[in-house]
N, CA, C and O atoms as a CHARMM CRD file, in Angstrom:
* protein
*
  304
    1    1 MET  N    -11.80000 151.06000-281.67400 PROA 1      0.00000
    2    1 MET  CA   -12.88300 151.47700-280.83400 PROA 1      0.00000
    3    1 MET  C    -12.94500 152.98000-280.79700 PROA 1      0.00000
    4    1 MET  O    -11.95500 153.64200-280.48700 PROA 1      0.00000
    5    2 ASP  N    -14.10500 153.52600-281.11200 PROA 2      0.00000
    6    2 ASP  CA   -14.27300 154.98000-281.13200 PROA 2      0.00000
    7    2 ASP  C    -14.52800 155.51900-279.75800 PROA 2      0.00000
    8    2 ASP  O    -14.71500 154.74300-278.82100 PROA 2      0.00000
    9    3 ASN  N    -14.54300 156.78500-279.60600 PROA 3      0.00000
   10    3 ASN  CA   -14.69600 157.44200-278.29800 PROA 3      0.00000
   11    3 ASN  C    -16.00600 157.01900-277.59100 PROA 3      0.00000
   12    3 ASN  O    -15.99300 156.77000-276.38600 PROA 3      0.00000
   13    4 ALA  N    -17.09400 156.93700-278.30200 PROA 4      0.00000
   14    4 ALA  CA   -18.40200 156.53100-277.72600 PROA 4      0.00000
   15    4 ALA  C    -18.35100 155.13200-277.18300 PROA 4      0.00000
   16    4 ALA  O    -18.84300 154.86000-276.08800 PROA 4      0.00000
   17    5 GLU  N    -17.75300 154.23900-277.95000 PROA 5      0.00000
   18    5 GLU  CA   -17.62800 152.85300-277.50300 PROA 5      0.00000
   19    5 GLU  C    -16.71900 152.76000-276.29900 PROA 5      0.00000
   20    5 GLU  O    -16.99700 151.98700-275.38200 PROA 5      0.00000
   21    6 TYR  N    -15.63800 153.52500-276.27500 PROA 6      0.00000
   22    6 TYR  CA   -14.72200 153.50700-275.15300 PROA 6      0.00000
   23    6 TYR  C    -15.43800 154.00200-273.91800 PROA 6      0.00000
   24    6 TYR  O    -15.31300 153.38500-272.86000 PROA 6      0.00000
   25    7 GLU  N    -16.18700 155.09200-274.00600 PROA 7      0.00000
   26    7 GLU  CA   -16.89400 155.61000-272.83800 PROA 7      0.00000
   27    7 GLU  C    -17.92400 154.66000-272.33500 PROA 7      0.00000
   28    7 GLU  O    -18.08000 154.51700-271.12300 PROA 7      0.00000
   29    8 ALA  N    -18.66800 153.97400-273.24700 PROA 8      0.00000
   30    8 ALA  CA   -19.61200 152.98300-272.82100 PROA 8      0.00000
   31    8 ALA  C    -18.93100 151.83500-272.07900 PROA 8      0.00000
   32    8 ALA  O    -19.41400 151.38000-271.04200 PROA 8      0.00000
   33    9 ALA  N    -17.84500 151.38900-272.60200 PROA 9      0.00000
   34    9 ALA  CA   -17.10500 150.25100-271.99600 PROA 9      0.00000
   35    9 ALA  C    -16.60200 150.68500-270.62200 PROA 9      0.00000
   36    9 ALA  O    -16.69700 149.92600-269.65700 PROA 9      0.00000
   37   10 ARG  N    -16.04600 151.95400-270.52800 PROA 10     0.00000
   38   10 ARG  CA   -15.53800 152.43000-269.28900 PROA 10     0.00000
   39   10 ARG  C    -16.64300 152.50600-268.22900 PROA 10     0.00000
   40   10 ARG  O    -16.46200 152.08600-267.08600 PROA 10     0.00000
   41   11 ARG  N    -17.78500 153.05200-268.64000 PROA 11     0.00000
   42   11 ARG  CA   -18.87500 153.13100-267.65100 PROA 11     0.00000
   43   11 ARG  C    -19.32100 151.74900-267.19300 PROA 11     0.00000
   44   11 ARG  O    -19.59700 151.54600-266.01100 PROA 11     0.00000
   45   12 SER  N    -19.39300 150.81900-268.09700 PROA 12     0.00000
   46   12 SER  CA   -19.77300 149.42900-267.73600 PROA 12     0.00000
   47   12 SER  C    -18.84000 148.87200-266.76300 PROA 12     0.00000
   48   12 SER  O    -19.26100 148.26400-265.77900 PROA 12     0.00000
   49   13 LEU  N    -17.58900 149.04700-266.98600 PROA 13     0.00000
   50   13 LEU  CA   -16.49500 148.51100-266.13600 PROA 13     0.00000
   51   13 LEU  C    -16.62300 149.15900-264.70400 PROA 13     0.00000
   52   13 LEU  O    -16.49700 148.48300-263.68300 PROA 13     0.00000
   53   14 GLU  N    -16.87100 150.45200-264.69700 PROA 14     0.00000
   54   14 GLU  CA   -16.98400 151.11900-263.45100 PROA 14     0.00000
   55   14 GLU  C    -18.18900 150.62200-262.63900 PROA 14     0.00000
   56   14 GLU  O    -18.10900 150.48900-261.41800 PROA 14     0.00000
   57   15 GLN  N    -19.31000 150.34900-263.33400 PROA 15     0.00000
   58   15 GLN  CA   -20.51400 149.82300-262.66300 PROA 15     0.00000
   59   15 GLN  C    -20.23200 148.44200-262.11600 PROA 15     0.00000
   60   15 GLN  O    -20.63800 148.13700-260.99400 PROA 15     0.00000
   61   16 ILE  N    -19.56300 147.61200-262.85300 PROA 16     0.00000
   62   16 ILE  CA   -19.21200 146.22700-262.36300 PROA 16     0.00000
   63   16 ILE  C    -18.31100 146.33100-261.16700 PROA 16     0.00000
   64   16 ILE  O    -18.53000 145.64100-260.17100 PROA 16     0.00000
   65   17 ALA  N    -17.31000 147.16700-261.23200 PROA 17     0.00000
   66   17 ALA  CA   -16.37000 147.38000-260.09600 PROA 17     0.00000
   67   17 ALA  C    -17.13700 147.89600-258.88100 PROA 17     0.00000
   68   17 ALA  O    -16.94500 147.37700-257.78200 PROA 17     0.00000
   69   18 ASP  N    -17.95400 148.84800-259.03300 PROA 18     0.00000
   70   18 ASP  CA   -18.79800 149.36200-257.93900 PROA 18     0.00000
   71   18 ASP  C    -19.68100 148.26000-257.32900 PROA 18     0.00000
   72   18 ASP  O    -19.80700 148.15300-256.10900 PROA 18     0.00000
   73   19 ALA  N    -20.28600 147.44900-258.20100 PROA 19     0.00000
   74   19 ALA  CA   -21.15200 146.38400-257.67100 PROA 19     0.00000
   75   19 ALA  C    -20.36900 145.39400-256.88400 PROA 19     0.00000
   76   19 ALA  O    -20.88500 144.85900-255.90200 PROA 19     0.00000
   77   20 LEU  N    -19.15500 145.11900-257.25400 PROA 20     0.00000
   78   20 LEU  CA   -18.25800 144.14100-256.60200 PROA 20     0.00000
   79   20 LEU  C    -17.50200 144.78900-255.39200 PROA 20     0.00000
   80   20 LEU  O    -16.91700 144.10000-254.55600 PROA 20     0.00000
   81   21 GLY  N    -17.55000 146.13500-255.35200 PROA 21     0.00000
   82   21 GLY  CA   -16.83800 146.81100-254.25700 PROA 21     0.00000
   83   21 GLY  C    -15.36600 146.76300-254.39000 PROA 21     0.00000
   84   21 GLY  O    -14.66200 146.65500-253.38500 PROA 21     0.00000
   85   22 ILE  N    -14.85000 146.83900-255.61400 PROA 22     0.00000
   86   22 ILE  CA   -13.43500 146.73600-255.90300 PROA 22     0.00000
   87   22 ILE  C    -13.12700 147.91200-256.89400 PROA 22     0.00000
   88   22 ILE  O    -14.01300 148.39800-257.59700 PROA 22     0.00000
   89   23 PRO  N    -11.84000 148.34100-256.91600 PROA 23     0.00000
   90   23 PRO  CA   -11.49300 149.40700-257.84900 PROA 23     0.00000
   91   23 PRO  C    -11.38600 148.83100-259.28700 PROA 23     0.00000
   92   23 PRO  O    -11.08800 147.65200-259.47800 PROA 23     0.00000
   93   24 VAL  N    -11.63300 149.68300-260.26100 PROA 24     0.00000
   94   24 VAL  CA   -11.47700 149.32100-261.68300 PROA 24     0.00000
   95   24 VAL  C    -10.12100 148.68400-261.96400 PROA 24     0.00000
   96   24 VAL  O    -10.00000 147.80400-262.81700 PROA 24     0.00000
   97   25 ALA  N     -9.10500 149.13700-261.23900 PROA 25     0.00000
   98   25 ALA  CA    -7.74200 148.66200-261.46800 PROA 25     0.00000
   99   25 ALA  C     -7.62900 147.15100-261.28600 PROA 25     0.00000
  100   25 ALA  O     -6.70500 146.53400-261.81500 PROA 25     0.00000
  101   26 ALA  N     -8.51800 146.57500-260.57400 PROA 26     0.00000
  102   26 ALA  CA    -8.50600 145.06600-260.36800 PROA 26     0.00000
  103   26 ALA  C     -8.72500 144.31800-261.65700 PROA 26     0.00000
  104   26 ALA  O     -8.30500 143.17100-261.80900 PROA 26     0.00000
  105   27 PHE  N     -9.37800 144.97000-262.57100 PROA 27     0.00000
  106   27 PHE  CA    -9.60800 144.34600-263.90200 PROA 27     0.00000
  107   27 PHE  C     -8.52400 144.54400-264.92100 PROA 27     0.00000
  108   27 PHE  O     -8.53000 143.90000-265.97000 PROA 27     0.00000
  109   28 LEU  N     -7.60500 145.41300-264.63700 PROA 28     0.00000
  110   28 LEU  CA    -6.61900 145.80300-265.59500 PROA 28     0.00000
  111   28 LEU  C     -5.33200 145.00800-265.43700 PROA 28     0.00000
  112   28 LEU  O     -5.09300 144.42000-264.38300 PROA 28     0.00000
  113   29 ASP  N     -4.52000 144.98300-266.45300 PROA 29     0.00000
  114   29 ASP  CA    -3.23600 144.28000-266.42200 PROA 29     0.00000
  115   29 ASP  C     -2.36500 144.78200-265.30300 PROA 29     0.00000
  116   29 ASP  O     -2.02500 145.96300-265.24600 PROA 29     0.00000
  117   30 GLN  N     -2.00100 143.87800-264.40800 PROA 30     0.00000
  118   30 GLN  CA    -1.21300 144.29500-263.23800 PROA 30     0.00000
  119   30 GLN  C      0.11100 144.84100-263.60000 PROA 30     0.00000
  120   30 GLN  O      0.66700 145.64600-262.85200 PROA 30     0.00000
  121   31 ALA  N      0.65100 144.44400-264.71600 PROA 31     0.00000
  122   31 ALA  CA     2.02600 144.86700-265.06800 PROA 31     0.00000
  123   31 ALA  C      2.00300 146.37400-265.51200 PROA 31     0.00000
  124   31 ALA  O      3.00700 147.08100-265.43200 PROA 31     0.00000
  125   32 THR  N      0.80800 146.81400-265.97900 PROA 32     0.00000
  126   32 THR  CA     0.76700 148.22500-266.44200 PROA 32     0.00000
  127   32 THR  C     -0.01800 149.10800-265.52900 PROA 32     0.00000
  128   32 THR  O     -0.07600 150.31900-265.74400 PROA 32     0.00000
  129   33 GLU  N     -0.64000 148.53400-264.49200 PROA 33     0.00000
  130   33 GLU  CA    -1.53400 149.30000-263.62100 PROA 33     0.00000
  131   33 GLU  C     -0.83200 149.52500-262.30500 PROA 33     0.00000
  132   33 GLU  O     -0.64700 148.59500-261.52000 PROA 33     0.00000
  133   34 PRO  N     -0.44200 150.76000-262.06500 PROA 34     0.00000
  134   34 PRO  CA     0.40400 151.02800-260.85000 PROA 34     0.00000
  135   34 PRO  C     -0.39400 150.92200-259.52000 PROA 34     0.00000
  136   34 PRO  O      0.19900 150.81300-258.44700 PROA 34     0.00000
  137   35 SER  N     -1.73100 150.95600-259.60800 PROA 35     0.00000
  138   35 SER  CA    -2.50700 150.91300-258.37300 PROA 35     0.00000
  139   35 SER  C     -2.82200 149.48700-257.85000 PROA 35     0.00000
  140   35 SER  O     -3.50500 149.31300-256.84000 PROA 35     0.00000
  141   36 TYR  N     -2.30900 148.50500-258.56000 PROA 36     0.00000
  142   36 TYR  CA    -2.56900 147.10300-258.09400 PROA 36     0.00000
  143   36 TYR  C     -2.02100 146.86300-256.68400 PROA 36     0.00000
  144   36 TYR  O     -2.71100 146.22100-255.89300 PROA 36     0.00000
  145   37 PRO  N     -0.83600 147.33400-256.32100 PROA 37     0.00000
  146   37 PRO  CA    -0.37500 147.17100-254.93400 PROA 37     0.00000
  147   37 PRO  C     -1.34000 147.78600-253.90400 PROA 37     0.00000
  148   37 PRO  O     -1.44400 147.29500-252.78000 PROA 37     0.00000
  149   38 ALA  N     -2.02600 148.83200-254.28300 PROA 38     0.00000
  150   38 ALA  CA    -2.95100 149.46300-253.35300 PROA 38     0.00000
  151   38 ALA  C     -4.15100 148.57200-253.17300 PROA 38     0.00000
  152   38 ALA  O     -4.70500 148.53600-252.07400 PROA 38     0.00000
  153   39 LEU  N     -4.59800 147.83300-254.20900 PROA 39     0.00000
  154   39 LEU  CA    -5.69000 146.86100-254.04100 PROA 39     0.00000
  155   39 LEU  C     -5.29000 145.74400-253.16800 PROA 39     0.00000
  156   39 LEU  O     -6.07900 145.32500-252.32100 PROA 39     0.00000
  157   40 ALA  N     -4.10200 145.22400-253.31800 PROA 40     0.00000
  158   40 ALA  CA    -3.60900 144.14500-252.47600 PROA 40     0.00000
  159   40 ALA  C     -3.51300 144.58100-251.03100 PROA 40     0.00000
  160   40 ALA  O     -3.80700 143.79400-250.13200 PROA 40     0.00000
  161   41 ALA  N     -3.09100 145.86700-250.77600 PROA 41     0.00000
  162   41 ALA  CA    -3.03200 146.35900-249.45600 PROA 41     0.00000
  163   41 ALA  C     -4.40000 146.47400-248.83200 PROA 41     0.00000
  164   41 ALA  O     -4.55900 146.19100-247.64400 PROA 41     0.00000
  165   42 GLU  N     -5.37700 146.87500-249.58900 PROA 42     0.00000
  166   42 GLU  CA    -6.80700 146.93600-249.08000 PROA 42     0.00000
  167   42 GLU  C     -7.28200 145.64200-248.69900 PROA 42     0.00000
  168   42 GLU  O     -7.92000 145.50300-247.65500 PROA 42     0.00000
  169   43 GLN  N     -6.99300 144.56600-249.55200 PROA 43     0.00000
  170   43 GLN  CA    -7.41300 143.21000-249.25100 PROA 43     0.00000
  171   43 GLN  C     -6.74500 142.67200-248.01300 PROA 43     0.00000
  172   43 GLN  O     -7.36800 141.98000-247.20900 PROA 43     0.00000
  173   44 GLU  N     -5.46400 142.99400-247.85800 PROA 44     0.00000
  174   44 GLU  CA    -4.71600 142.52800-246.67800 PROA 44     0.00000
  175   44 GLU  C     -5.29600 143.17300-245.42100 PROA 44     0.00000
  176   44 GLU  O     -5.43700 142.52400-244.38500 PROA 44     0.00000
  177   45 ASP  N     -5.63700 144.48900-245.52800 PROA 45     0.00000
  178   45 ASP  CA    -6.23900 145.16700-244.39400 PROA 45     0.00000
  179   45 ASP  C     -7.55000 144.51900-244.03300 PROA 45     0.00000
  180   45 ASP  O     -7.85100 144.33000-242.85400 PROA 45     0.00000
  181   46 GLU  N     -8.35300 144.16800-245.06000 PROA 46     0.00000
  182   46 GLU  CA    -9.68600 143.53500-244.78900 PROA 46     0.00000
  183   46 GLU  C     -9.49700 142.20700-244.15400 PROA 46     0.00000
  184   46 GLU  O    -10.19000 141.90200-243.18300 PROA 46     0.00000
  185   47 LEU  N     -8.56700 141.36200-244.65600 PROA 47     0.00000
  186   47 LEU  CA    -8.30900 140.07300-244.01100 PROA 47     0.00000
  187   47 LEU  C     -7.92100 140.20200-242.56700 PROA 47     0.00000
  188   47 LEU  O     -8.43300 139.46700-241.72200 PROA 47     0.00000
  189   48 LEU  N     -7.03200 141.11500-242.26200 PROA 48     0.00000
  190   48 LEU  CA    -6.56700 141.32900-240.89000 PROA 48     0.00000
  191   48 LEU  C     -7.74000 141.80800-240.01600 PROA 48     0.00000
  192   48 LEU  O     -7.88900 141.34400-238.88500 PROA 48     0.00000
  193   49 ARG  N     -8.58200 142.74200-240.53200 PROA 49     0.00000
  194   49 ARG  CA    -9.73100 143.21100-239.77600 PROA 49     0.00000
  195   49 ARG  C    -10.68400 142.08500-239.48600 PROA 49     0.00000
  196   49 ARG  O    -11.16400 141.95300-238.36000 PROA 49     0.00000
  197   50 LEU  N    -10.96900 141.27300-240.47600 PROA 50     0.00000
  198   50 LEU  CA   -11.90200 140.17900-240.33900 PROA 50     0.00000
  199   50 LEU  C    -11.33800 139.11500-239.32300 PROA 50     0.00000
  200   50 LEU  O    -12.06000 138.60700-238.46500 PROA 50     0.00000
  201   51 PHE  N    -10.02300 138.81400-239.46800 PROA 51     0.00000
  202   51 PHE  CA    -9.40200 137.84800-238.58200 PROA 51     0.00000
  203   51 PHE  C     -9.50200 138.32100-237.15100 PROA 51     0.00000
  204   51 PHE  O     -9.85100 137.54800-236.25800 PROA 51     0.00000
  205   52 ARG  N     -9.19500 139.59000-236.92600 PROA 52     0.00000
  206   52 ARG  CA    -9.25400 140.12200-235.61200 PROA 52     0.00000
  207   52 ARG  C    -10.66500 140.10700-234.95800 PROA 52     0.00000
  208   52 ARG  O    -10.83300 140.18400-233.74100 PROA 52     0.00000
  209   53 GLY  N    -11.64600 140.00400-235.85900 PROA 53     0.00000
  210   53 GLY  CA   -13.03200 139.93500-235.39000 PROA 53     0.00000
  211   53 GLY  C    -13.47200 138.54300-234.91700 PROA 53     0.00000
  212   53 GLY  O    -14.55500 138.36300-234.35900 PROA 53     0.00000
  213   54 ILE  N    -12.56900 137.54700-235.16700 PROA 54     0.00000
  214   54 ILE  CA   -12.80600 136.18400-234.72100 PROA 54     0.00000
  215   54 ILE  C    -12.32200 136.08200-233.26400 PROA 54     0.00000
  216   54 ILE  O    -11.11900 136.14600-233.01100 PROA 54     0.00000
  217   55 HSD  N    -13.26300 135.92200-232.29400 PROA 55     0.00000
  218   55 HSD  CA   -12.80000 135.95100-230.94100 PROA 55     0.00000
  219   55 HSD  C    -12.56500 134.50700-230.36400 PROA 55     0.00000
  220   55 HSD  O    -11.93800 134.35900-229.31500 PROA 55     0.00000
  221   56 ASP  N    -13.04200 133.52500-231.01500 PROA 56     0.00000
  222   56 ASP  CA   -12.83900 132.13600-230.63000 PROA 56     0.00000
  223   56 ASP  C    -11.46200 131.61600-231.09000 PROA 56     0.00000
  224   56 ASP  O    -11.19100 131.54800-232.28900 PROA 56     0.00000
  225   57 ALA  N    -10.60400 131.25500-230.13800 PROA 57     0.00000
  226   57 ALA  CA    -9.24400 130.84000-230.48900 PROA 57     0.00000
  227   57 ALA  C     -9.24600 129.60500-231.42600 PROA 57     0.00000
  228   57 ALA  O     -8.46000 129.54000-232.37100 PROA 57     0.00000
  229   58 GLU  N    -10.08000 128.69400-231.16900 PROA 58     0.00000
  230   58 GLU  CA   -10.13800 127.46600-231.98400 PROA 58     0.00000
  231   58 GLU  C    -10.60600 127.83200-233.44700 PROA 58     0.00000
  232   58 GLU  O    -10.09100 127.30600-234.43300 PROA 58     0.00000
  233   59 LEU  N    -11.54600 128.70500-233.51600 PROA 59     0.00000
  234   59 LEU  CA   -11.98900 129.11000-234.84800 PROA 59     0.00000
  235   59 LEU  C    -10.83000 129.79800-235.57800 PROA 59     0.00000
  236   59 LEU  O    -10.64300 129.54300-236.76800 PROA 59     0.00000
  237   60 ARG  N    -10.07300 130.62800-234.94200 PROA 60     0.00000
  238   60 ARG  CA    -8.93800 131.32900-235.58600 PROA 60     0.00000
  239   60 ARG  C     -7.94500 130.28700-236.07100 PROA 60     0.00000
  240   60 ARG  O     -7.41600 130.43000-237.17300 PROA 60     0.00000
  241   61 LYS  N     -7.67000 129.25000-235.30100 PROA 61     0.00000
  242   61 LYS  CA    -6.81300 128.20400-235.72100 PROA 61     0.00000
  243   61 LYS  C     -7.28900 127.52000-236.98700 PROA 61     0.00000
  244   61 LYS  O     -6.50400 127.21000-237.88300 PROA 61     0.00000
  245   62 ARG  N     -8.64300 127.28100-237.04400 PROA 62     0.00000
  246   62 ARG  CA    -9.22900 126.61900-238.28300 PROA 62     0.00000
  247   62 ARG  C     -9.11800 127.54800-239.47000 PROA 62     0.00000
  248   62 ARG  O     -8.86200 127.08800-240.58300 PROA 62     0.00000
  249   63 VAL  N     -9.30300 128.84500-239.27000 PROA 63     0.00000
  250   63 VAL  CA    -9.17500 129.77900-240.38200 PROA 63     0.00000
  251   63 VAL  C     -7.70200 129.79700-240.88800 PROA 63     0.00000
  252   63 VAL  O     -7.46400 129.78500-242.09500 PROA 63     0.00000
  253   64 LEU  N     -6.79000 129.82400-240.01800 PROA 64     0.00000
  254   64 LEU  CA    -5.39000 129.73700-240.39800 PROA 64     0.00000
  255   64 LEU  C     -5.04700 128.43300-241.17700 PROA 64     0.00000
  256   64 LEU  O     -4.30200 128.46600-242.15600 PROA 64     0.00000
  257   65 THR  N     -5.60300 127.30100-240.72200 PROA 65     0.00000
  258   65 THR  CA    -5.38000 126.03200-241.39500 PROA 65     0.00000
  259   65 THR  C     -5.97200 126.11300-242.80100 PROA 65     0.00000
  260   65 THR  O     -5.36800 125.64700-243.76800 PROA 65     0.00000
  261   66 CYS  N     -7.11100 126.68600-242.89800 PROA 66     0.00000
  262   66 CYS  CA    -7.74500 126.85900-244.22800 PROA 66     0.00000
  263   66 CYS  C     -6.94200 127.73000-245.15900 PROA 66     0.00000
  264   66 CYS  O     -6.79000 127.40800-246.33800 PROA 66     0.00000
  265   67 MET  N     -6.41900 128.84400-244.64100 PROA 67     0.00000
  266   67 MET  CA    -5.67700 129.79800-245.45500 PROA 67     0.00000
  267   67 MET  C     -4.36400 129.07700-245.88900 PROA 67     0.00000
  268   67 MET  O     -3.96200 129.19900-247.04600 PROA 67     0.00000
  269   68 ARG  N     -3.70500 128.33900-244.98300 PROA 68     0.00000
  270   68 ARG  CA    -2.50700 127.62100-245.34800 PROA 68     0.00000
  271   68 ARG  C     -2.80300 126.64600-246.50100 PROA 68     0.00000
  272   68 ARG  O     -2.03300 126.54500-247.45600 PROA 68     0.00000
  273   69 PHE  N     -3.90200 125.95200-246.39500 PROA 69     0.00000
  274   69 PHE  CA    -4.33900 125.00200-247.44300 PROA 69     0.00000
  275   69 PHE  C     -4.50400 125.71400-248.77800 PROA 69     0.00000
  276   69 PHE  O     -4.01300 125.23600-249.80100 PROA 69     0.00000
  277   70 VAL  N     -5.19800 126.86300-248.77700 PROA 70     0.00000
  278   70 VAL  CA    -5.43400 127.61900-249.99800 PROA 70     0.00000
  279   70 VAL  C     -4.12800 128.10700-250.60400 PROA 70     0.00000
  280   70 VAL  O     -3.95900 128.04200-251.82200 PROA 70     0.00000
  281   71 VAL  N     -3.23000 128.57800-249.81500 PROA 71     0.00000
  282   71 VAL  CA    -1.86100 129.09900-250.27500 PROA 71     0.00000
  283   71 VAL  C     -1.12100 127.95300-250.83800 PROA 71     0.00000
  284   71 VAL  O     -0.54700 128.07900-251.91900 PROA 71     0.00000
  285   72 ASN  N     -1.09300 126.79000-250.15100 PROA 72     0.00000
  286   72 ASN  CA    -0.36500 125.62300-250.68500 PROA 72     0.00000
  287   72 ASN  C     -0.94000 125.13800-252.00700 PROA 72     0.00000
  288   72 ASN  O     -0.19200 124.71300-252.88700 PROA 72     0.00000
  289   73 GLN  N     -2.23400 125.19600-252.15400 PROA 73     0.00000
  290   73 GLN  CA    -2.88100 124.79000-253.42100 PROA 73     0.00000
  291   73 GLN  C     -2.51700 125.72600-254.52200 PROA 73     0.00000
  292   73 GLN  O     -2.31000 125.27800-255.65000 PROA 73     0.00000
  293   74 SER  N     -2.42200 127.04300-254.25600 PROA 74     0.00000
  294   74 SER  CA    -2.06600 128.00300-255.28900 PROA 74     0.00000
  295   74 SER  C     -0.62400 127.96800-255.70800 PROA 74     0.00000
  296   74 SER  O     -0.28600 128.43700-256.79500 PROA 74     0.00000
  297   75 VAL  N      0.26200 127.40800-254.85200 PROA 75     0.00000
  298   75 VAL  CA     1.64100 127.32000-255.13500 PROA 75     0.00000
  299   75 VAL  C      1.93900 126.01500-255.88100 PROA 75     0.00000
  300   75 VAL  O      2.81700 125.97400-256.74300 PROA 75     0.00000
  301   76 ALA  N      1.22100 124.97900-255.55300 PROA 76     0.00000
  302   76 ALA  CA     1.45900 123.63100-256.14500 PROA 76     0.00000
  303   76 ALA  C      1.09300 123.54900-257.61800 PROA 76     0.00000
  304   76 ALA  O      1.24000 122.49200-258.23200 PROA 76     0.00000
């Protein structure tokens, strides 16, 4: 890949990341990308902020049940 192709690919990736509201690092290999933990921390912060915005106790319980189900499915 020459420099022009690299720059075009880099710009495209940046545009996609901007459109999705995520850092470019989210697309890169986690093993070589040191900023991946920062992305996870941002997502954790967002989950906590959103959860705290649920004022109905029963709805919070349902969200937790759903999250437990998703986690169990990803482990199984």
